C-alpha positions as CSV (number, residue, x, y, z in Angstrom):
1,I,57.9,0.4,6.3
2,G,54.9,-1.3,7.5
3,T,54.6,-4.5,9.0
4,G,51.2,-5.5,6.7
5,P,51.3,-8.4,4.2
6,I,53.6,-7.2,0.9
7,S,53.3,-8.1,-2.8
8,C,56.5,-9.0,-4.6
9,Q,56.6,-9.9,-8.4
10,R,60.0,-10.0,-9.3
11,F,63.9,-9.0,-8.3
12,E,65.5,-7.0,-10.4
13,N,68.2,-5.7,-8.3
14,N,71.1,-7.0,-6.8
15,L,70.8,-7.1,-3.0
16,Y,73.8,-7.1,-0.9
17,F,74.5,-7.3,3.3
18,G,74.1,-3.0,4.3
19,M,70.9,-2.5,3.0
20,S,68.5,-0.9,5.1
21,N,65.2,-0.1,5.1
22,S,64.9,-1.4,1.3
23,L,61.3,-3.0,0.0
24,E,63.0,-4.9,-2.1
25,V,65.1,-6.6,1.1
26,R,61.8,-7.2,2.6
27,C,60.5,-9.0,-0.4
28,L,63.6,-11.0,-0.2
29,Q,63.2,-11.9,3.8
30,Q,59.7,-13.2,2.6
31,F,61.1,-15.4,0.1
32,L,63.4,-17.1,2.4
33,K,61.3,-16.7,5.1
34,N,58.7,-19.2,2.6
35,Q,61.4,-21.4,2.0
36,G,61.3,-22.6,5.3
37,Q,63.0,-23.5,8.4
38,D,66.1,-24.6,7.1
39,I,66.6,-21.3,4.7
40,Y,65.7,-18.9,7.4
41,P,64.9,-20.2,10.4
42,E,65.0,-16.7,12.4
43,G,62.3,-15.4,9.6
44,L,62.2,-11.6,10.3
45,I,60.6,-9.5,7.9
46,T,63.1,-6.0,8.7
47,G,63.8,-4.3,5.7
48,N,67.0,-4.6,6.9
49,F,69.8,-6.5,5.2
50,L,72.2,-7.9,7.7
51,S,73.8,-10.9,8.9
52,L,70.9,-13.2,9.4
53,T,69.3,-12.3,5.8
54,K,73.0,-13.0,4.6
55,A,73.4,-16.4,5.8
56,A,69.7,-17.4,4.7
57,I,71.2,-16.1,1.3
58,I,74.2,-18.3,1.6
59,R,72.1,-21.6,2.6
60,F,69.9,-20.4,0.2
61,Q,72.7,-20.2,-2.9
62,E,74.4,-23.4,-1.5
63,K,70.6,-25.4,-1.7
64,H,70.6,-24.5,-5.4
65,A,74.5,-25.0,-6.1
66,S,74.1,-26.3,-9.5
67,E,72.4,-23.6,-10.7
68,I,73.6,-20.6,-9.0
69,L,77.4,-21.2,-7.6
70,V,78.6,-23.9,-10.3
71,P,78.2,-21.9,-13.5
72,L,80.2,-18.7,-11.4
73,G,82.5,-20.9,-10.6
74,L,82.1,-21.3,-7.0
75,E,81.4,-23.8,-4.1
76,K,80.0,-21.7,-1.6
77,G,77.8,-19.4,-1.4
78,T,78.6,-15.4,-1.1
79,G,75.8,-14.0,0.6
80,Y,75.3,-11.5,-2.5
81,V,71.8,-11.6,-4.4
82,G,73.6,-10.9,-7.9
83,S,71.8,-11.8,-11.5
84,M,72.3,-16.1,-10.8
85,T,70.2,-16.0,-7.4
86,R,67.8,-13.6,-8.4
87,A,67.4,-15.9,-11.5
88,K,66.4,-18.5,-9.1
89,I,64.3,-16.7,-7.0
90,N,62.4,-15.2,-9.8
91,Q,61.8,-18.4,-11.0
92,L,60.6,-20.0,-8.0
93,I,58.1,-17.0,-7.1
94,K,56.2,-17.3,-10.4
């Protein structure tokens, strides 16, 4: 996987801890990095969905809890990028 700029249109697939060498995970990490230091302070774009990415997703989910977590009956972020998290990300990247 190269290190140049990546083009990410929208997220169609669920993303989860343990994925590796994934272009979609790279896109996710770029999105998280663009959300700022409070969401993804490390800002690493590796294509590997490991603990730092999971922690950033949890921060993102909890920041947007009313749209992502509450409809699912959750109070805490999960770190799993499912349909509600993808919908919010896709809304923000338009």
